[in-house]
N, C-alpha and C positions, 0 to 999 in steps of 0.2 A: 201639462208640462212635460210629460213623457214623450208625447208626440213631437213637441217642439225640439226637445233635446235630440231625438232620433233624426229629425229632419235637417238640423243644422249642418252636419258633415256632408250632406248631399249637395249643398249649395257651393259651387266652385269659388265664389268670391269670399266665402267664409273659410273654406278649406285652404285656399291659397290666394291671398289678396292680390298677388302679382300675376295671376294666371293669364289675364288678358294680354299683358305686356310680353310674357313668354311666348304665347301663341302667335302674337303679331310678329315678333322678331324671328321666330322659327319659320313662319311663312315667308317673311321678307328674305331670309337667307336662302330659302329654297328657290324663290323667284330669281334671285341673283345667280345662284349656282346652276340652275337649269340651262340657261343659254351657253354657259361655259362647257357643260357636259355635251350639249348638242354640237357646239363648235369643234370640240376635240374628238367627236365621234366615239365617245366612251361607251363601249358595249362589252361589259365583262362576261355576258352570257356566251359570247363567242368561244370562250375557253372551254365550255362544256360541250361543244359540238363534237361529233364522232371523229371527223377528220383531224380537228385540232388536238383532241385528246390522244389520238394515235401518234401524231407527230411529236407531241410533247413527251409521251412515254418512251418513244424511240430515242429522242434526244437525251433524256435523262438516263436511259439504259446504257448509253455509250459511256457514261461517267463512271460506271462500276465494272471492274474494280479500278481504283486510281493507279497510275503508273508509278512504280516504286523502284525502278532500276537505279543502281548507285550512280551511274554516269548522268542520268537525267536529274536525279536529286541534287547532285553537285552543281549542275547548271542552274537549277532553280534557286539554290542557296546563293550562288554568285549574283544572280539577277535580283534576288530579294535584297541583298546587301547594297546593290547598286541603286535600287529604289529608295532605300533609306538615305543613301548618300545624296541622291538628287534632291530629296525633300530637305535635308539638312543644309546643303549648299544653297538651295533656293531661299531658305529662311535667312541664312547669313546675308545673302545679297539683298533680301527684302529689308533686313534691319539696317544695313548700310544705306539704303535708300530712304527708309522711313524716318530714321532718327534726325538727320538734318532738316528734312521737310517738316517734321513735327515741331522742332525748335523755331522754325521760321513762321509757323502757322499759329502758335499759341499766343494768345493776347496777353497772358500774364507775364510774358518775358519782354513785352514791348515797353521801352522806356518812355516813349512819347505818350503812351496810354495812361501813365501814372497820374497825369493831371486831369484825366477825364476822357476827352475825345482823342482818338489816335490820329497822328498826322497823316497827310494825304499819301505820301510815298510809302511809308510802312503799311498803311491800310491796303494800298494797291498791291504791294508785294505779298501781303498775307492772303488776300483774296486770290491772287494768281496761283499761289502754292496750293490753296484749297481746291481750285479748279483742276490743277495737275493731279492731285490725289483722287479727285472724282474720275478723271480720265483713266488713271491707272487701274482703279478697282472696278470701273464699269465694263471694261473689256475682260471677259472670262479668260482664265488661264489656258483653256482649251483653244481659244482663238489665237492667243499669243503663241502657243505651241505650234499651231498650223503655220503661222507667219515665220517663226524662227526655223522650223524644219526646212522651209524653202530658202531661207537665208544662209544658215550654217550647216544644213544637211541633217540626215537622220542621226539620232544619238542623244545622249544625256544632256548635252549642252543646251539644246532647245528646251528641254524640260526645266533645267535650272533657271534659264532666263525667263521662261513663262511664269514660273512660281514666284521668282524674284519681283517681277513687275506688278503682278496682280496683288500679291500679298504685301508688297511695299505700300500700295495704295490703301489696303485694308488696315495695316498696322498704323500707318500715319494718321488715318482718320480716328481710329479708336484711341491711340495714344494721346492725340490732341484732346479728345473728349474727356479722357480720364484726367489729364493734367489740368484742364480748365474747370472741371467739376470739383476739384479739391480746394483746400484752403490756400489762398494766395497771399495772405497777410505777411508771412515770413519772406516770401519772394519779393513782394513790393518793398518791404523794409530794406532788404539787401540792395535792391536797385537804387533806392533813394539815397543810400549811404555810399554810393560810388562803386558798388560791385558790378562786375561784368555779367553778361547774360549767362555764360556757361557756369560761372560761380553761383549765380542765383538758381540755376537749374539743379546743379549737383547738391547744393546745400539747402535749397528751399523746396523745390517741387519734387525732386526725385525721392528723398527719404520717405515722405509720407505716402507716395504712390508706388513705391518699388514693388511691393507684393502684388498689387493688382496688375501692374504692367507685366511682370514676369509670368504671372498666371495666365494672362491672355496670350502671351508669346508662346508658352508651352502648348496651350490649346491649339494655336495656329500651326505649330509644328506637327501636331497630331493630324490636323486636317491636311497638311501638305503631304503627308505620307499617303493618304487616300488619293489625293489629287495626282501624285506622281505615277500611281498605277494607271489611272484613267488617261493621263497624257501619253502613256506608252502605246495606246491604241492608235495614236496619230503619228507614231514613229519617234517619240521622244525618249526611247530607251527604257530599260528596267523590266520589271516583271510584266507590266501591261503589254509591252511589245511582244514578248514571248507568248503571252496568252492569246493575243490577237493572231499571231502566226499559227498557233495550234488550232484555234477556232476555224480559221480559213481552210485548214487541212482536215477539218471534221474529226480531229483527234480528241474525243471526249475524255479519254483516260488522262491525257496530259493536262487538259483544262481542269479536270477534277482535282488533280494534285496541286496545281497552282492556286486554285480557289481555296483549298484547305490551308495552304501556306499563307495566302493573303489574309484569311480570317484570323490565323494565328498571329500574323504580323500586326493587324489592327488591334487585337486584344492586348498584345505586349505593349504597343504604343499607348493604348488607353491606360494600362496599369502604370507604365512609367510616368505618364502625364499626371495621373491621380497621386502618385507618390511624390512627385515634385511639388504639386500644389499643396499637399499636406505638409511637406517639409518647409515650404515657404510661408505657409499660413501660421 
């Protein structure tokens, strides 16, 4: 009996009954991942080569010390505020775009769907709105920014329009999913008793989903701040545009300062977002 007891833990099927499945899926994941790594020419060991290490250390050495001249810091503060303004204005535009499209795409607000199957014209309109939301969010804000930079020129306007269109599609989709996943009994009762769609939305759907809708909106505003910096690299204004100019001039000290300010900005946005979610929760 002693020998049997000592031998049992050595048998894999007794130690872990699911070991065959784990090994199979691990090998399957590796087989699927390997072609992707080959296709992307993923070679992390290149970072350890002597020439690469020398260039990297030289590049990082230019970052120290950061540039702290008062005039430069004033410019960075101004561009940081402009970055927040681009993100906020873009979110306002996205909300103005997403809210009506959401109301048109939500099945719970369809009067014809109360009896079961939605009528043909409302169904076509609803599907068309959903396709429009897919189009808006499928084009990255960076692509929209490149388009608008050529249409309206360099500056914050292109960034605001780019964030507004892409985030309008994202907000519209998620808002619709949130509203349709909630309880629709009150909304249906209001519509059956002669209430208008807006009244049914404000008194039926919105109260029970307001916290989740607001929380997601705040999260998207936080993401928009990060996006507005990236959009600056294609000429859409803000801190990113100044950072791009400094990098092109190989001025590591200026880039270092702006990176530190950007990290502080993201941290502050994250803290503000967390506080708002806690207050709303």
